[in-house]
DRENLUM-366365 format. One record per residue (C-alpha): residue in three letters; chain; x, y, z. Coordinates in pm, 1 decimal. Each point is the difference from the previous one (the first is absolute). Layout:
N
  aa ch        X        Y        Z
 ALA  A        X        Y        Z
...
***
This chain:
616
  aa ch        X        Y        Z
 MET  A   -332.8   1750.8   1112.3
 LYS  A   -203.5   -154.3    296.9
 THR  A     95.9   -326.6    144.0
 LYS  A   -163.5   -255.5   -238.1
 ARG  A   -236.4   -283.4    180.7
 MET  A     60.5   -323.6   -127.6
 ILE  A   -332.4   -216.4     10.3
 SER  A    149.2   -337.7   -134.8
 THR  A    312.4    -99.3   -167.6
 ALA  A   -146.6   -332.0   -196.3
 LEU  A   -186.3    106.2   -331.2
 THR  A   -239.8   -219.4   -186.9
 LEU  A     38.0    202.3   -322.0
 CYS  A   -215.5    -39.7   -311.9
 LEU  A    166.6    188.6   -229.9
 THR  A   -203.9    120.0   -213.6
 PHE  A    214.9    378.2    -69.5
 SER  A     52.7     85.6   -343.8
 LEU  A    363.5    -25.2     26.2
 LEU  A    -44.9   -374.9     71.7
 CYS  A   -167.5   -124.5   -251.6
 THR  A    189.1   -230.3   -303.8
 GLY  A   -107.3   -236.0   -254.1
 THR  A    -45.0   -395.1    -45.3
 GLY  A    335.9     13.8   -208.6
 ALA  A    332.2     70.4     70.4
 ALA  A     63.3    274.1    220.6
 GLY  A      7.1    344.2   -122.3
 SER  A    287.8    234.5     16.7
 GLY  A   -240.9    219.5    250.6
 ALA  A    -41.2   -334.2    197.4
 ARG  A    343.0    -78.6     13.7
 GLN  A     83.8    328.1    168.7
 GLU  A   -219.5     18.6    221.0
 ALA  A     80.2   -353.3    119.7
 VAL  A    349.4    111.1     43.7
 GLN  A    -97.6    298.4    156.4
 ALA  A   -203.4   -198.8    236.1
 LEU  A    300.6   -172.5    121.6
 GLY  A    213.0    332.3     63.3
 ILE  A    250.1   -146.6   -306.0
 LEU  A    -71.3    342.0   -190.6
 THR  A    -21.1    307.1    177.0
 GLY  A    -45.9    368.5    -65.7
 GLY  A   -207.1    173.2   -270.6
 ASP  A    276.2     74.5   -232.4
 SER  A    -61.3    -92.9   -380.7
 LEU  A     59.0   -336.1    -92.9
 SER  A    210.8     75.1   -292.5
 GLY  A    274.0    104.9    261.8
 GLN  A    350.3   -186.0     27.8
 VAL  A     32.1   -221.1    338.4
 THR  A    304.5     11.6    187.3
 ARG  A    222.4   -286.7    144.7
 ALA  A   -133.4    114.9    346.9
 GLN  A   -336.9     37.1    -93.4
 PHE  A     13.6   -384.4   -145.9
 ALA  A    147.7    -83.4    278.3
 ARG  A   -283.0     87.4    220.8
 MET  A   -259.4   -148.4   -230.1
 LEU  A    221.4   -330.5     27.2
 VAL  A    -78.3     13.8    358.8
 SER  A   -343.2    146.4     11.4
 ALA  A    -90.3   -320.8   -232.6
 SER  A    165.2   -254.8    242.3
 SER  A    -38.8   -152.8    348.7
 CYS  A    251.9    240.2    130.3
 LYS  A   -229.6    333.2    -73.9
 ASP  A    -44.7     93.9    372.1
 ALA  A    349.7    -72.9     78.0
 ALA  A    173.4    291.7   -160.0
 GLU  A   -111.5    289.5    173.2
 GLY  A    264.7     65.0    253.5
 TYR  A    236.9   -213.4   -169.5
 GLY  A    229.3    238.2   -132.2
 SER  A    390.2      7.9      8.1
 SER  A    306.0     62.3   -206.4
 LEU  A     68.5   -236.5   -264.8
 PHE  A    134.5    217.8   -287.2
 LYS  A    187.1    322.0      0.7
 ASP  A   -259.6    154.2   -191.2
 LEU  A   -294.7   -111.2    208.8
 LYS  A     -0.7     92.8    368.1
 GLY  A   -161.9   -135.0    262.7
 ASP  A   -260.2    327.5      9.5
 HIS  A   -108.0    -66.9   -342.7
 TRP  A   -359.6    -69.9    -45.6
 ALA  A     56.2   -336.2   -175.1
 SER  A    279.1   -122.9    207.1
 GLY  A   -202.0   -265.1    166.0
 TYR  A   -149.3   -137.3   -333.6
 VAL  A    337.9     16.3   -153.7
 ARG  A    171.5   -182.1    275.7
 ILE  A   -284.1   -274.1     -8.7
 ALA  A     33.3    -49.1   -373.8
 ILE  A    359.4    -41.3     17.7
 GLU  A    -10.1   -235.1    285.1
 GLN  A   -259.0   -224.1   -205.4
 GLY  A    205.2     33.7   -303.7
 TRP  A   -253.7    172.9   -186.5
 MET  A    229.6    243.5    -98.8
 ARG  A    349.4     89.0     -5.9
 GLY  A    260.1    278.4     42.5
 TYR  A    317.8    135.6   -239.9
 VAL  A    317.1   -121.6     56.9
 ASP  A     52.1    363.3     72.5
 GLY  A   -164.0    -44.5    330.6
 THR  A   -298.8    207.0    -98.7
 PHE  A   -341.5    -71.9    -84.9
 ARG  A   -112.6    320.9   -219.2
 PRO  A   -371.2     15.3    134.0
 ASP  A    -76.1    289.8   -235.7
 GLN  A    136.4   -199.5   -320.2
 ALA  A   -316.0   -124.3   -199.0
 VAL  A    -67.0   -392.0     17.9
 THR  A    -21.7   -190.5   -302.0
 LEU  A   -218.9   -294.1   -138.4
 GLU  A    295.2   -220.0     44.4
 GLU  A     67.6    110.2    364.9
 GLY  A   -369.8    -43.8     81.3
 CYS  A     -3.0   -343.0   -148.3
 ALA  A    277.5   -156.7    134.4
 ALA  A    -88.4    141.2    394.5
 LEU  A   -366.9   -100.0    -55.5
 LEU  A    104.0   -324.7   -129.8
 MET  A    211.5    -63.7    327.5
 VAL  A   -305.6    100.1    178.5
 LEU  A   -200.9   -256.6   -151.8
 GLY  A    300.1   -264.5    103.1
 TYR  A    166.1    -84.6   -309.7
 ASP  A    383.4    -49.6      3.6
 PRO  A    206.9    211.1   -240.0
 SER  A    259.0   -259.1    -31.4
 THR  A   -290.9   -268.0   -114.2
 LEU  A   -121.6    246.4   -318.2
 LYS  A    103.0    -82.7   -366.3
 GLY  A    237.4    230.8   -134.8
 ALA  A    150.9    310.7    107.6
 TYR  A   -115.4    314.5    168.2
 PRO  A   -217.6    188.7    -73.5
 ALA  A   -131.3   -192.6   -290.9
 ALA  A    -55.9   -290.5    249.5
 GLN  A   -190.0    223.2    215.6
 LEU  A   -223.5    129.4   -243.1
 ALA  A    -82.0   -333.2   -167.1
 LYS  A   -124.2   -145.3    325.2
 ALA  A   -186.4    286.0    102.9
 ALA  A   -195.8      1.2   -319.2
 SER  A    -52.9   -403.3     12.2
 ILE  A   -164.0     24.8    320.5
 GLY  A   -204.9    288.7    -82.1
 LEU  A    159.1    264.7    193.5
 LEU  A     34.8    204.0   -299.6
 ASP  A   -329.8     20.6    -91.3
 ASP  A   -166.7    343.8   -137.5
 VAL  A    322.3    149.8     67.0
 SER  A    165.8    201.0   -257.2
 ALA  A    304.9     54.8     86.1
 LYS  A    303.0   -138.8   -157.2
 GLN  A    379.3    -77.5     90.5
 GLY  A    177.4    314.2    116.3
 THR  A   -324.0    152.5     42.8
 LYS  A    -42.9    230.5    314.0
 LEU  A   -316.7   -129.3    186.6
 THR  A   -280.8    262.7      4.8
 ARG  A   -241.3    -17.8    312.9
 GLN  A   -288.3   -178.2   -213.3
 ASP  A    280.7   -280.5   -122.3
 CYS  A     47.5    -60.7    357.5
 VAL  A   -402.7      8.4     47.1
 ASP  A     39.6   -292.9   -229.3
 LEU  A    280.0   -186.9    133.6
 PHE  A   -104.6     14.4    350.7
 TYR  A   -365.6   -105.4    -82.0
 ASN  A    146.7   -306.4   -200.4
 LEU  A    212.8    -58.5    282.3
 LEU  A   -311.6    -94.8    225.3
 THR  A   -137.8   -234.5   -314.6
 VAL  A    284.3   -167.5   -106.0
 LYS  A    119.5   -357.1    185.6
 THR  A    347.1     34.1    243.9
 SER  A    275.7   -295.8    -81.4
 ALA  A   -208.5   -219.8    217.7
 GLY  A   -320.7     -4.7   -232.6
 THR  A   -187.3    197.3    212.7
 VAL  A   -144.5    339.2    -97.3
 TYR  A    167.5    286.1    176.8
 GLY  A   -288.1    199.1     95.8
 THR  A   -161.9   -317.7    210.3
 THR  A    303.0    -22.6    213.7
 LEU  A    -29.9    388.9    124.4
 GLY  A   -372.8   -104.4     72.2
 TYR  A   -169.8    139.3   -311.9
 THR  A   -269.6   -157.6   -214.2
 ILE  A    110.8    -28.5   -378.5
 THR  A   -295.4   -166.8   -198.5
 ASN  A     64.3    -46.6   -358.8
 GLY  A    317.4    201.6      3.1
 GLN  A   -140.5    317.4    124.1
 VAL  A     30.2    140.4    369.4
 ASP  A   -319.6     27.5    160.9
 TYR  A     72.5    334.5     89.6
 SER  A   -335.1    108.3    153.0
 ALA  A    132.5   -252.3    265.0
 LEU  A    313.5    150.0      5.8
 VAL  A   -163.5    373.1     40.2
 ALA  A   -234.2   -114.5    270.3
 ALA  A    270.2   -147.2    204.1
 GLU  A    171.0    339.2     11.6
 THR  A   -264.9    209.3     15.2
 LYS  A    -21.5    152.1    369.4
 GLY  A   -387.7     86.8    145.5
 PRO  A   -247.9     75.1     56.3
 TYR  A     50.9    310.6    201.7
 VAL  A   -256.0    274.2     87.7
 ALA  A    124.6    347.9    -94.8
 GLU  A      5.0    252.5    326.9
 SER  A    -10.3    265.5   -188.6
 SER  A     -9.1    161.0   -359.8
 SER  A    358.0   -145.0    -38.2
 LEU  A    156.8   -344.2     -1.5
 SER  A    263.3   -128.8    183.3
 LEU  A    245.9   -201.7   -260.5
 PRO  A    358.8   -100.1      8.0
 PHE  A     42.0    106.5   -362.6
 THR  A    -82.6    285.5   -251.5
 PRO  A   -324.6   -151.1   -206.3
 GLU  A     83.3    -17.7   -371.0
 THR  A   -369.9   -117.8    -92.6
 VAL  A   -319.9     48.7    223.1
 TYR  A   -321.9   -168.0    -44.4
 TYR  A   -297.0    104.2    179.7
 ASN  A   -326.8   -201.2    -23.5
 GLY  A    143.7   -167.0   -287.7
 ALA  A     85.3    285.4   -227.3
 SER  A    318.9    179.2    -59.5
 SER  A     27.7    281.2    265.8
 THR  A    247.8    209.0    221.4
 LEU  A     53.1     27.8    394.8
 SER  A   -204.8    325.3    -34.6
 ALA  A   -298.0   -203.9      2.4
 VAL  A     31.2   -157.7    288.7
 GLN  A   -232.0     54.4    325.3
 GLN  A    -16.2    -82.7    355.2
 TYR  A    -62.7   -371.4     59.5
 ASP  A     43.1   -138.2   -330.5
 VAL  A    154.8   -366.4    -24.1
 TYR  A    336.2     -3.0   -177.7
 TYR  A    251.1   -292.6   -115.9
 TYR  A    348.3     59.0   -119.5
 ASN  A    251.5   -178.7   -164.8
 ALA  A    364.4    159.6     71.6
 ASN  A    157.7   -198.1   -306.8
 MET  A   -243.4    114.9   -277.7
 ALA  A    -18.4    358.3    200.8
 ALA  A   -383.1     -7.6    -72.4
 VAL  A   -332.7     64.7    262.4
 TRP  A   -354.6   -119.5     -7.1
 VAL  A   -238.0    222.1    169.8
 TYR  A   -394.0   -115.1     46.7
 HIS  A   -252.4    233.6    134.6
 ASP  A   -247.7   -220.7     51.7
 ARG  A   -218.4     64.6    323.2
 VAL  A   -336.6   -134.8    124.3
 THR  A   -195.0    208.8    286.2
 GLY  A   -330.7   -163.2    164.1
 THR  A   -116.5   -180.2    324.6
 LEU  A    187.1   -303.8     99.1
 THR  A   -274.7   -317.8     -4.1
 GLY  A    192.7   -324.4     53.9
 LEU  A    336.6   -150.8      9.4
 SER  A     41.5   -343.9    -93.5
 PRO  A     61.4   -288.8     68.9
 SER  A      5.6    146.2    377.0
 LYS  A     59.5    354.4    176.1
 ALA  A    287.2   -156.7    155.2
 ALA  A    228.4    -73.5   -282.1
 PRO  A   -175.7    145.1   -326.5
 THR  A    117.1    -45.5   -380.5
 ALA  A   -270.0    173.7   -147.5
 VAL  A   -207.2    319.7    114.2
 THR  A   -341.2    149.8   -136.2
 VAL  A    -88.7    332.2    -42.4
 ALA  A   -226.1    179.0   -172.1
 GLY  A   -171.2   -340.3    -77.7
 VAL  A    337.0    -95.8   -199.0
 SER  A    217.5   -271.7    132.6
 TYR  A    401.8     77.3    -49.1
 GLN  A    317.8   -265.2     89.5
 LEU  A    252.7    133.9    241.0
 GLY  A    326.8     26.9   -143.1
 THR  A    222.1     67.6    318.1
 SER  A      6.0    -62.5    341.6
 GLU  A     -8.2    364.4    144.5
 ALA  A   -355.4     15.8   -220.8
 ALA  A   -119.9   -295.8    152.5
 HIS  A    120.9     59.9    374.4
 ARG  A   -177.4    358.5    -28.9
 LEU  A   -333.2   -139.9    -80.3
 SER  A     34.0   -285.0    204.3
 SER  A   -211.9     -4.3    314.2
 GLN  A    380.6    116.8    153.9
 GLY  A    -30.7    265.6   -208.1
 SER  A    -87.1    359.5     -6.0
 PHE  A   -332.6    -53.3   -208.4
 GLN  A   -326.0   -168.2     40.6
 GLU  A   -318.9    -90.4   -173.2
 GLY  A   -203.6    287.7    -77.2
 ASP  A    320.7    230.1    -26.4
 MET  A     48.5    204.3   -326.7
 VAL  A    368.0    -91.0   -101.3
 THR  A    160.7     79.7   -307.3
 LEU  A    213.4   -290.3   -185.2
 LEU  A    312.3     34.2   -161.0
 LEU  A     27.7   -222.4   -287.7
 GLY  A    304.7   -162.8   -179.9
 MET  A     78.2    -59.9   -357.1
 ASN  A   -239.2   -317.2     28.1
 GLY  A   -235.5    148.8    153.4
 GLU  A     86.7   -116.1    343.0
 VAL  A    -21.1    158.8    353.2
 VAL  A    331.0    142.1     82.6
 GLN  A   -102.8    205.3    269.3
 ALA  A   -366.3    115.8    158.5
 ILE  A     12.3    371.6    163.4
 SER  A   -246.7    212.5    147.9
 SER  A   -226.5    163.9   -250.4
 LEU  A     66.2    340.6    210.7
 GLU  A    315.6     -7.6   -192.7
 ASN  A   -129.6    -44.7   -353.0
 GLU  A   -346.2    134.2    -80.5
 ALA  A   -145.6   -233.6   -300.2
 ILE  A   -241.0    130.0   -262.5
 TYR  A   -175.4   -268.6   -236.8
 TYR  A   -226.8     69.4   -332.5
 GLY  A   -269.6   -239.0   -126.3
 ALA  A   -302.1   -151.7    -28.1
 VAL  A   -260.8    -96.5    263.1
 VAL  A    -55.0   -397.7    -44.7
 SER  A   -262.0    -68.2    287.1
 SER  A    -54.8    245.3    357.0
 THR  A   -189.2   -124.7    238.7
 LYS  A   -116.1    126.7    361.6
 ALA  A      8.4   -177.7    327.3
 ALA  A   -234.2    -17.7    237.0
 SER  A    227.2     37.3    279.1
 THR  A    418.1     21.4      7.6
 ALA  A    -64.4   -377.9    157.1
 SER  A    -38.0   -142.6   -285.7
 THR  A    328.4    154.9   -192.3
 THR  A    276.1   -291.7      5.4
 VAL  A    212.7    272.1    169.8
 SER  A     26.1    240.6    258.5
 VAL  A    -34.2    348.7   -169.2
 THR  A   -143.1    309.3    137.6
 ALA  A   -380.8     41.8     84.5
 SER  A    -53.1    215.0   -265.3
 ALA  A    110.7   -207.3   -262.3
 GLN  A   -275.7   -210.4    -97.6
 VAL  A      7.5    -57.6   -370.6
 THR  A    207.1   -225.3   -184.3
 THR  A     91.2     86.8   -365.7
 GLN  A    157.4   -218.7   -235.5
 ILE  A    195.7    225.7   -271.2
 VAL  A    205.0    -96.0   -306.9
 CYS  A    295.4    213.0    -12.7
 THR  A    164.4    135.3   -290.0
 ASP  A    258.1   -290.2     19.3
 GLY  A   -263.7   -238.8    -59.5
 VAL  A      2.3   -123.7    387.6
 ILE  A   -342.9      0.5    163.5
 ARG  A     41.9     95.2    400.2
 THR  A   -244.1     50.5    242.9
 PHE  A    -11.9    297.2    213.8
 TYR  A   -168.3    116.2    353.2
 HIS  A   -167.0    326.2     15.4
 SER  A   -266.9    211.3    109.8
 GLY  A   -291.8    111.3   -175.6
 SER  A   -224.9   -119.6   -295.9
 THR  A    -14.5   -281.1   -220.9
 LEU  A    162.9     59.4   -315.2
 SER  A   -178.4   -113.2   -328.0
 ALA  A    194.4   -265.1   -211.2
 GLY  A    206.5    185.2   -265.5
 LYS  A     -8.9    292.9    138.0
 LEU  A    433.4    193.9    -32.1
 VAL  A    114.2     52.4    344.0
 THR  A    343.0    127.2    173.7
 VAL  A     73.7   -148.8    322.9
 SER  A    266.3    165.7    270.8
 THR  A    122.8   -237.5    247.9
 THR  A    181.6    153.3    330.3
 GLN  A     29.1   -147.1    357.4
 SER  A   -314.8    239.6     60.3
 GLY  A   -247.5   -212.0   -235.0
 THR  A    -85.0    -19.9   -348.8
 THR  A   -172.9    199.5   -243.9
 VAL  A   -166.5    -61.5   -290.3
 ARG  A   -157.6    280.6   -237.3
 GLY  A   -140.2    -24.7   -312.1
 LEU  A    233.8    123.2   -292.6
 SER  A    -94.4    282.9   -214.8
 THR  A     79.3    -54.6   -331.3
 LYS  A    341.2    133.0   -197.6
 ARG  A     -8.5    -86.4   -374.5
 LEU  A    250.1     -3.4   -246.6
 GLU  A    -42.5    -32.8   -392.3
 GLY  A    234.4    -96.6   -228.3
 LYS  A    164.4   -255.7   -198.2
 VAL  A    189.6   -271.0    169.4
 SER  A    318.0    -36.9   -226.8
 GLY  A     76.0   -321.3   -213.5
 ASP  A    261.0   -111.0    242.1
 ALA  A   -204.2     78.5    330.3
 ALA  A    244.6    231.1    144.2
 SER  A   -240.8    323.8     16.0
 LEU  A   -336.5    121.3     17.5
 ALA  A    -97.5    363.9    -98.8
 GLY  A    369.2    145.5     45.6
 TYR  A     50.0   -201.7    347.0
 ASP  A    241.8   -274.4      5.3
 PHE  A    -64.6   -305.7    199.0
 ALA  A    163.9   -105.9    297.6
 ALA  A    182.3   -310.5     23.5
 GLY  A   -218.7   -232.7    152.5
 ALA  A   -322.1    218.0    -41.4
 GLN  A   -293.6   -122.5    180.6
 ILE  A   -322.4    -20.9   -250.9
 LEU  A   -310.7   -123.4     61.4
 ASP  A   -318.4     -4.6   -214.9
 THR  A   -338.3    -11.9    186.3
 ASP  A   -380.1      8.2    -71.7
 GLU  A   -301.7     90.6    158.5
 ASN  A    -88.0   -316.7    181.4
 GLY  A    327.7   -105.0    168.7
 GLY  A    190.8   -178.3   -264.2
 TYR  A    331.0    109.5    -51.5
 ALA  A    328.1   -126.8   -162.7
 ARG  A    409.2    130.4     45.5
 VAL  A    107.1    110.3   -343.3
 TYR  A    351.8     89.3   -108.1
 PRO  A    100.3    294.0   -223.8
 SER  A     87.6   -281.2   -274.2
 ARG  A   -366.2    -69.7      1.2
 LEU  A   -113.0    298.2    -62.3
 ALA  A    274.5     78.3   -332.0
 GLY  A   -159.1    241.9   -253.7
 ALA  A   -345.8     12.0    199.6
 SER  A   -192.5    375.0    -58.5
 LEU  A   -100.5    104.1    334.2
 SER  A   -286.4    214.0     58.3
 GLY  A   -314.3    108.9    197.9
 GLU  A    -32.3   -194.6    302.6
 ASP  A    274.9   -263.1    -94.9
 VAL  A    231.7    131.1    264.1
 GLN  A   -182.3     89.7    343.5
 TYR  A    335.1     84.6    199.3
 TYR  A    365.2     -8.9    -29.9
 THR  A    308.4     95.9    197.7
 LEU  A    322.9    126.1    -95.1
 ASN  A    349.3    -70.2    211.1
 ALA  A    248.8    230.8     98.1
 ALA  A    157.8    -27.7   -383.4
 GLY  A   -351.9    113.0   -122.3
 LYS  A    -55.9   -391.7   -138.3
 ILE  A   -319.1   -149.9      8.3
 ASP  A     14.4   -260.7    299.5
 ARG  A   -358.0    -80.7     71.7
 MET  A   -324.3      6.7   -208.4
 VAL  A   -340.6   -121.8     28.0
 LEU  A   -191.4    -73.9   -330.0
 ARG  A   -351.1    -78.3    -47.9
 ASN  A   -125.3   -239.3   -270.6
 VAL  A    322.6     35.3   -227.1
 THR  A    129.5   -352.4    -59.0
 GLY  A   -319.5   -223.2     36.6
 ASP  A    189.7   -184.5    219.2
 THR  A   -218.6      8.9    322.1
 GLN  A   -261.3   -161.0   -159.1
 PRO  A    -84.7   -362.5     33.9
 TYR  A     26.3   -193.0   -338.1
 VAL  A   -178.1   -328.6    -29.2
 TYR  A    -94.8   -259.4   -302.5
 VAL  A   -377.5    -21.8    -16.3
 SER  A    -41.6   -409.0    -74.5
 GLY  A   -357.6    -40.6     18.6
 ILE  A   -361.4    154.7     11.3
 GLU  A   -301.6   -134.7     85.7
 ASP  A   -334.0    213.0    -64.1
 ASN  A   -305.9   -167.5    184.0
 SER  A   -186.9    347.6     -6.8
 SER  A   -373.1      7.5    -38.5
 GLU  A   -260.8    227.7   -145.7
 THR  A    -30.1    143.8    364.0
 SER  A    364.2    -57.3    118.5
 ILE  A    366.5     49.4    -95.7
 SER  A    238.2   -297.4    182.1
 VAL  A    289.8    -30.0   -206.9
 SER  A    330.5   -182.1    170.4
 TYR  A    367.8     67.7   -155.0
 THR  A    275.8   -214.3     82.9
 TYR  A    381.8    180.7    -16.6
 ILE  A    349.4   -122.2     47.6
 GLN  A    218.2    224.1    196.6
 ASP  A    342.0    -81.6     75.5
 GLY  A    -63.2   -374.8    -79.5
 GLN  A   -318.3     -2.3    200.1
 ALA  A   -332.2    -87.9    -78.7
 GLN  A   -273.8    242.6    121.8
 SER  A   -353.5     78.1    -72.6
 ILE  A   -251.0    294.5     49.5
 ALA  A   -378.4    -93.5    -12.1
 GLY  A   -275.3    286.7     54.6
 GLY  A   -245.3    233.1   -147.6
 ALA  A    260.8    142.4   -226.2
 ARG  A     36.0    -19.3   -359.0
 TYR  A    353.8    153.6   -122.1
 ALA  A    111.4     51.7   -379.9
 VAL  A    262.1   -255.2     21.4
 LYS  A     97.0   -322.0   -220.0
 THR  A    225.3   -262.5     88.8
 GLY  A    359.2    150.9    -49.6
 GLY  A    185.8    233.1    222.1
 ALA  A   -157.4    239.2    171.2
 MET  A     47.9    292.0    318.6
 LEU  A   -195.0    -27.0    293.1
 VAL  A   -123.5    389.5     95.6
 TYR  A   -102.7     36.9    391.8
 GLU  A   -154.5    298.9    177.4
 ASN  A     31.9    -15.7    371.5
 GLY  A     93.9   -311.4     27.5
 SER  A   -243.8   -156.6   -254.3
 LEU  A     -2.8   -114.4   -296.2
 LYS  A   -156.6    239.9   -226.2
 SER  A     98.4   -145.0   -353.4
 ILE  A    167.7   -206.1   -236.9
 ARG  A    192.9    171.9   -289.7
 GLN  A    110.0   -204.1   -279.4
 LEU  A    352.3     -4.5   -126.6
 ASN  A    101.9     61.8   -357.3
 SER  A    113.3   -311.7   -154.4
 VAL  A    306.8    -84.5   -250.0
 SER  A    153.1   -342.1   -124.4
 LEU  A    349.2     43.5     49.1
 ASP  A    249.8   -183.0   -223.0
 SER  A    292.8     32.5    178.3
 LEU  A    173.4    104.2    337.8
 SER  A    308.7    142.5    105.8
 GLY  A     83.5    137.5    386.3
 LEU  A   -265.6    198.4     98.4
 SER  A   -137.0     97.3   -381.6
 ALA  A   -230.6   -177.9   -232.7
 MET  A    -21.9     -7.8   -362.7
 GLY  A   -374.1    -25.5   -152.9
 GLY  A   -120.2     79.1   -331.5
 GLY  A    282.4    184.9    -76.5
 THR  A    -52.8    225.1    310.3
 GLN  A    231.9     -7.9    310.2
 TYR  A   -198.2    -39.4    370.4
 ASN  A    207.4    108.1    314.1
 ILE  A    -78.5   -296.3    229.4
 ALA  A    -93.5     87.7    401.3
 GLU  A    292.2   -128.1    221.0
 ASN  A   -252.4   -175.5    202.8
 VAL  A   -181.3   -155.8   -305.5
 GLN  A   -231.4   -302.3     70.1
 VAL  A    100.5   -259.1   -218.5
 LEU  A   -264.7   -314.6    -42.7
 LEU  A     51.3   -301.9   -176.2
 ARG  A   -309.5   -219.1   -128.1
 ASP  A    -14.7   -340.6    -45.6
 GLY  A    -23.4   -144.9   -323.9
 THR  A   -287.0   -262.8    113.1
 GLY  A   -306.1    213.0    -61.6
 SER  A    -49.4     45.4    370.5
 ARG  A    120.6    328.0     26.3
 SER  A    182.2     -2.9    293.3
 TYR  A    217.2    271.7     58.0
 TYR  A    360.1    -14.3    174.2
 LEU  A    214.6    304.8    132.9
 THR  A    339.8     -3.8   -174.8
 ASP  A    268.4    265.2    -71.3
 LEU  A    113.6    200.4   -300.0
 SER  A    275.7   -227.2    -36.2
 GLN  A   -160.3   -339.2    -46.9
 VAL  A   -213.0    115.9   -320.2
 ASN  A    112.6    139.4   -350.6
 GLY  A   -163.3     44.6   -370.3
 GLU  A    149.4   -306.8   -123.7
 ASP  A   -202.7   -274.6    227.4
 TYR  A   -272.1    198.3    131.4
 GLN  A   -293.4    189.6   -152.2
 LEU  A     12.1    355.8    197.9
 THR  A   -246.7    227.5     86.6
 GLY  A     77.3    317.3    198.1
 TRP  A   -274.4    239.7    174.2
 TYR  A    126.9    385.7     56.8
 ASP  A   -149.5    251.8    178.1
 SER  A    -96.1    315.4   -212.1
 LEU  A    221.7    302.5    -45.9
 GLY  A   -226.0    212.5    218.1
 TYR  A    287.4      3.5    250.9
 SER  A    280.6    220.9    -69.3
 ALA  A    257.2   -306.0     48.6
 GLY  A   -229.1   -288.5    -61.3
 GLY  A    -54.3   -212.7   -282.6
 ARG  A    153.3   -287.1    139.0
 VAL  A    -69.6   -367.4    -73.7
 ARG  A   -161.3   -108.6    358.6
 VAL  A    -95.6   -383.2   -101.3
 ILE  A    130.6   -259.1   -276.1
 VAL  A   -172.5   -339.8    -39.2
 ALA  A    212.8   -233.5   -197.0
 VAL  A   -157.2   -323.5   -141.6
 PRO  A    214.1   -275.5   -145.0
 LYS  A     21.6    -29.1   -421.4
***
């Protein structure tokens, strides 16, 4: 493997990995194991049911102490059955010198002998500073009683005389970190770890022991160990998925690797707060925080890029810029729909130095839901048009996208469509003909039957899974929903004059003119065409009896609630004033609830878009 390129060893990690999730109660067995692994106390992939030898226990003791970095090169012959070149000699010597363990009177240590519960408890009590002479009773009853009283034996199933398994040691050493020493201090805190409500903050442990970010210089990674667990873009994977320029992190104690293939290519249009010392960069109209000093240097005025250049940003686990490379090294292709497109009178009117032929500025919402700005030659494009964008150092090309349809039913677990599985992190964009868009996820489409023009385009990754998909009017999430609060009709026999007052996202707005719409006060959908209001369509109403999460019951029927539902609270004074609130603030016991939902004309529609709550 090629030599790794270290970008930064300092990490600020938002550890949202699946293996780091934990509940609010006592730490589960998985959380305990991960914490002990993160500290390097438990190593290897052996079964947790396997027995632990005295040599292995000595290594665990040292790894769970302030002496953990002193064992290497510390070996020498103390016992006739444990030579200085034995892998555990350094650990055993420290355990003996600290008084945590003892040898046998015949001059042996018996490193391969299984350790018993009482032997383990005696050693751990010594680590905690409890003098055996102060314990009540004789060995081993005194040691076991004290261990139980301070919580060292919580969740440990082993009994006196039982040979400890790796699972027993997981529980024992996790408890070791959370119990108090003889001086009354929580042991884990003496080692610099955070212990809260009797639990180890193991996400912080993993962050502290995780190295990176690094950039892969080839399709292989430079690692100091053979990984047992690989995550690629947050999903379980293998090292075969790695590509050049992927960003990766690793934790040797956990034998785990996290790899991210997240790249952005476009025109560099700005640096802030200054070009000399930037902390953020704007590429394709989107701002990104710089996460490493090397990225900051390369993008600064002292680096190799300047405004107007085509660059590729390599992003880390939190979306920060780890490195910037020339787009010659990394061609990018985007798919999406046009939001707006304008043609400049001259290149001088653009904010960056671009080629003379790049006279069109087009904003495109890409399948990841991000609006990006591209500078290119040719004609302007109409809003809503499906396009593909190719960016290279020689320029940007925007082309219309030919439809590529797919019909079938999304599985109930939202894992597949028409025989194709969804890739982890699949990018799905719902669009309409007026430039409206909504980023959706497979779960939003669960159970939906897609046919006709529902699927406009899709792509498959190397594994044959759907990784991008563009929909047309499937969810109804692209439409603007409002609550019409008042209608005033001042029409005469010769002219129409109607004004409508509506509330959208808590803001009161009005429409006045010579158009009358078939709508009454209540929930409605605004329909636009070419940027102008074409009509207002009434939503269906229902009296809701109860709310639970994103579902509601009304008249014995269950209704799905849109995630961005607008909840309006009407005051009880008769003034009919409306205030924007959120779903958690209302209920069926204290409020009279009316929901307004779109029709089932959408393949995955039928969501409650507006809820009006009136105090009972």
